[in-house]
N, C-alpha and C positions, 0 to 999 in steps of 0.2 A: 487093753484100756478101752472102755466103752465110749464111743463118740456121742456127744450131745446131739439129740435130734433137733433138726431145724424147725422153726415155728414161724407162723405169721406174727406180725407185731401186735395184732389185736383183731377185734371183730370186723372192723372195716376192711382190713386187708383180705380176710377170709371171704367176706361177702363179695367184694369186687372180683376176686379170683374165681370164686365159684360161679358168680353171675357171668363172668367172661367165658367160662367153660360152657355154661348153659346156653348162652346167646351165640349160636353158631349158624352154620349153613342150614341145619334142619329147621330153625326158626324162620329163616329168611326166604327159603324157596319152597319148603314143604308145607309150612303152616298156611300161607295164603292159598296155595293150590287146593289143599284139603278143605279149607273154609269155602272157597268158591264152588268146589264140587259137591260138598255135603250140606248145601242149604244155608250157607252164610251164617246168619244169627243162630240157627239150630246147632251148628257145629260149635260156635263160640260159647253158647250156654253150656253145652255138654262138656266142652274142654275146661271151662272155668270150674264147673262142679267137680270134675275129676282132678283138676290141679289142686283144689282145696281138700281133697280126700285121698285119692289114690296117689297123686304126686307127693303130697305132704307126707304121707306115711312112708313111702319108699325112700324119699330124700332124708327124712329124719332117721330112719333105720340105718342107712349107710353112713351118715355123718357121725352118728352115735358109735357105730362099730369102729370107725377110724379113731375118734378121740379116746375112746375107752382103751383100745389096744395099743395106740401109738404105733401102729404098724401099717404097712402097705397092703393092698388088696391080696397079694400073693400069700401073705403070712397072717393077716388079721383073722380070717375065718377059722383057721386051724388053732389060733391062740384062744379063741372063744370056746371051741369044741373041736377036738382032734378029728372027729368023724366028718367034719365039714371042711377039712383041709383041701379036698379036691375042688371045692367051690372057688377057693382062692386061685387055683390054677386056671380054671375056666374064666374067672373074672379078669385075670391078667391077659389071657389069650385074646379077649375081646379088644382091648385097646391096641394090642400087638397087631391084630389084623386090620383094625380101623385106620391106624396112623398112615400106612403107605398110601392107601387110596384117598384118604382125606387130604393128604398133602398134594396129591396129583390134582384134585379139584381145587385146592388152594392155589396151585400153579395156574390153573385156568383163570381164576379170579384175578390173579396178578397180571396175567396177559391182558385181560380186558381193561383193567385199571390203566395199564400203560398205553393201550390203544386209545382210550378216551382222553387220557392226559396229553397225549401227543397230537390230538386233533384228528384221529382217524376213526372216530365213532361211526361215521356213515358206512365205512367199509364193513364194520362189525355187524351192521344191520342187513347186509346183503345175504340173500339165500345161499346156503352152502358154506358160509364163512366159518361157523363153528365146527362143522364136520371136517372142513379142510385143515383147520388148526389141529384138532385132536388126532387126526390120522397122519399128520406130518411126523417124521421120524425123530427129529432132534429138538425142536423148540419146546414141546411139552416137557421133555426131560430137563431142559435148562431151567424152565420156570419152576418145576418141581424142586430142583436143587436149591434155587434161591429161596423159595418159600420155606423149605425144610431147614435151611441154614438159619433163618430168622428165629424159628422155634427152638432150634438147638442152642443158639446163643443165649436165649432167655433162660432155658432150663439149666444150662451149664452154670449160670450165675447163681442159682440156688433159689430157695423159697422166698426169703425176704428181699434179697438184692436182685432177684430175677422175676419170679412170678408176681409177687406183690408189687414191686416197684413199677413194672411195666403195665400191670393191670390198672394201677392208679392213674397212669397217663392215658392209656388207650380207652378205658371204659367211659370216662366223661366225654371224650371226643366222639366216641361211637354213639352215645346217647344224644348228643347235640345234632349229629348228622341224621340220625333216625327221626328225631323230632322235626328238623328242618325239612327233610324230604317228604315226610308225612303231610305237613301243612301245605307244601307246594303241590302235592298230588291232589289235594282237595280243591285247589284253585283252577285246575285244568278244565278246558272245554274244547270241543271240536264240532265241526258241522259235517254231517253225513251228506252223501250224494243227493239224497232227497230233501236236503235243507233242514233236517232235524238237528237241533243242537243237543249234544251229549255232554254232560258235566261230570266232574269228579265226585260231586255230592250225590249224583244218581248212583254212581258206582259204590259209594259209601253206604247207601241205603241197601243195596244188594248184599253188601258185606254184613250189615248189622241186623237187618230184619229177617227173622227166621222164615224159611220157605219150607212148607210142608207138601209141596207139589210132588206127587208120586212117591211119598214116604209110606212104605209099608212097615210092618213090624220087623221084617228081616232087614230092610234098608236102614231102619232106626238102629238096629244092633250093629250094623256095619259102620254107621257114623260113630257110635260109642267106641267100637274097636279102633277106628281111625284115630279118634281123639286120645285113646289110651296109648296107642302105639306112638303117637306124636310126643307124648310126655316123656318117653324114653329119650328121644332126641333133645327135647326142650330142657330137661332137668339133668342130663348126663347121668341117668340112672342105669345101674347094672353094667357100667363100664369100668368100675374100680376107681373112677376119678374122685367121687365124693368121699370114698373111704380114705384115699391118699390125702386129699385136702383136709378132711376131718382130723386126720392124724397130726396135722400141723397146727391145729387150733389150741391155743393155750388153755389150761384148765380153768383159769379165772375169767375166760371170755364168756359172754352171754350167748350160749348156743341157741336158745329158743328165739331170741330176737334175730339172730343171724339167719336162721332157717326161714323165718317169716319174711325177712327182707329179700332173700334169694327167690322165694316164691313170687313175691310182688314184682320184683325186678324182671324176672324171666317172663312172667305172664304179660307184663306191660309191653316188653319189647316184642314178644310174639304177636300181640295184638297190633302194635304199631307197624310191624312188618306187613300185615294185611292192609293197613291204611296206606302204606307206601306204594304197594304194588297193585292191589285190586282196583282202586279208582282209576289209576293211570292206564292200566291195561284196558279197562272197560271203555275209557274215553276214546282210545285210538284203535282198539282191536275188538271190542265187544266181549261178551262172556266167552266166546269161542277162543279168545286169545289166551285164556288160562290153560296151562299145560303143566305136567308134573316134572319135577327134577330139573336137569340141566336145560331142557328146552325152554322152560320159563325164564331162567336166569340169563342164559346165553343166546337165546334165539328171539323170544318174544320181547323182552325188555329193551335190547338194543334197537329194535324196530320202533318201540314206543319213544325212546330218546331221540331217534332220527326224526320222528313225526313232530317233535316239539320245536324243531327249528334250531336257531342259534343257542337257545337256552339248554337244548338237549345235551350239548357237549359238557356244559358245566354240571348239570344234574347227573349225567351219566358218570362223570369223573367222581363226583362226590358219592354217588351210590356205590360204585365199585370200591372206592376207598373205604366206605363203611363196611361193606361185605368182607373186604380184605382184613380189616381190624377184627371183625367177628370170627373169621376163619383162623386167624393167628391165635387169638385167646383160647379158642376151642382146641386147636391142634396141639398147642403147648401143654394143655392139661391132659390130653391123651398121651402125649410123650411122657409126662411126669408120672402117670399111673404105672407105666412100665419101668421107668428109671427108679422110682421109689422101691419097686419090688426087687430090682437087682441090688439095690443098696441094703435092703433089710434081710433078704433070705440068707440063711446060714450057709448055703452052698455057693453063694456068690459073694456077698459082703463087699461089693465094689465101692470105691469112692465115687462121688457124684460125677466128676469129670469123665472118668473112664466109662461109667454106665451110660451117660448121655451120649458120648461119641459112639459107643458100640451099638446102642439101639438106633441111633440116627443113621449109621451106615447100613444096618439091616433094613431099616425103613426105606432108605434110598434105593437099595438093590431091589426090594419088592415093588417099590414105586415105579422103577424103570420097567419092570415086567408089566405093571398095569398100563403104563404108557404104550408099550409095544403091543399090548392086547388090542389096540385100535388100528394097528397096521400089520407088522410082520408076523405077529402071533395071533392075529384075529381068528376067532371061531365063534360059533353060537351054541349055547347050551341051554336047554330048557330046564328050569329049576322046578322043584316040587310044587311051588305055589303057582306054576303056570307061566311065570315070567321068563323071557328069553334074554340071556345076558352073556357078557364076556367076563374076563378076569375080575374087573372091578365089581361087577354085579354079584359074582360068586362069593367074593370076600365080604361084600356088604350083606349078602343073604346069610352066610354062616355066622357072622358076628351079631348082626342086628336082629335077625329073625329066628335064629336057633339058640345061640348061646345066651343072649341077654335075657330072654324069658326064663331060661333054666336058672341063671344066676339069681334073678329076682324072686322066683318061686322058692329057691333054697334059702334066700335071705328072709323071706316071710316065715318059713318054717323055723329057722334058727331063732329069730327074735320073737316070733309069735308063740311058739310052742316049747322050744328048748330053754332059752334064756328067760322067756316070759316078758310081756310088755313093761312090767315094772322096771326091768333092767334099763330100758330106754328112758323111762321117766326119771330114774335116779341119775343117769349120766347127763341127761339134758338139764336137769335141775340141781346139779351138784353145788351150785352157789346160791341156792334158794329160789331159783326161777321156777315158774309154773309152766309146764309144756302146753297146757290147754288142749282141748280136743282129745282128751285121754280116752274117753269111751269110743270116739270115732276111730282113733288110732288102733285100739284093741280090736274092734270089729273089722277094720280094714286089713290089718296085718295078719289076723288069724283066718278070716273067712273070705271077705269080698275080693281083696287083691289077688290071692292065689287063684280064685275062680276066673277072674278077668284075665290073668296072666296065662292060665292053662288054655283058655279059649283062644287067646292070641297066638299061643304056640301051635295049637291044632290048625288054626287058619294059615299060619306061616308055612307049615309043612304039607299043606294041601289036603288035610283030612276034614276040613270044614269049608 
């Protein structure tokens, strides 16, 4: 007997779930850092242009693949063309590798939320606090387990009763927090030792106004590549997630409208992440306070909150609550991409409960290894792109910098050349909707996107 496939209740459920997946840690800590490093408004303009072209194309292609095949990423590619079955395997391996270390970072966010909630935010601002926490042997594992359990619970409940239900609750709260903190960030000001008053609006100017200082043609290309790479994180592209979520979209739902809403939602939150962070860091730490990855989130910002005085505890608590919500909605979508594959593939055909528990236990085991990579299993390894990392960095490099470009390039070939763009137009418009941007989609999926992706891949493996 064939089990009826789960679906979202409608377009809104899909949009909120997909937007929740897209709005994650990559938006909140990576986007502001890149914007600050890459000329502020220059990065913003390039990112916006790529979101409307490159991002739109790849997002549409993946959602279309999902709804057309009604399959998970593991099986969807092979159903469209047997020669592309291997792409499904790689597309499933991506979230399988991402989930353990993403949940470890989610555990870090949970720790900082609890620290600020209990009034110990000043301790988190001290030098060495973050390093002391992640190198401790047991606490990061406990936080990992709690965070992963929350994601497991939601995915265990299913598509409508789990993913959609909790996205409808979490996403509005997340948006309100993002807006509130963004507005507060613009009202900040401080006085330097020389008596100069620095304001959040001055930081906003740095964020919005393009800076061409020191911009050569090579530097410009690097900014373009940074913006293109950020779109992977921002839109959950090439992780199998949008294929899985697309497979749960009812045939009578307006897919075109949903894709447009996801684009707008994600870009708006990414922009507001910069408004939250760049002005506040500029006020209290100057432009040198901006740093990449964990050091921005867990080192610089706690110092900023400490500098705010009594208000810092409240703002810090709300900020890490917002980040925690964003991390949960993204992590549960990563988990779902693997779970849906275990449900659909003929060699597994697992019920949802069993698939969720199995993948969560594997993620927990691998996550513990990631945690131990900062203490008893610590080592340093130089990656092909020149970065030096530990277990977490190796897993991130393999999934984000090697596998994801390969999956995205293969998707472009499959939809652009094998199935042809009309396949996407027909699926997106099966209820009479007009996809729009058809010429743009065709040019991007066939020519521009593969070139951008190939250059990204070469940069990632250290050949450019």
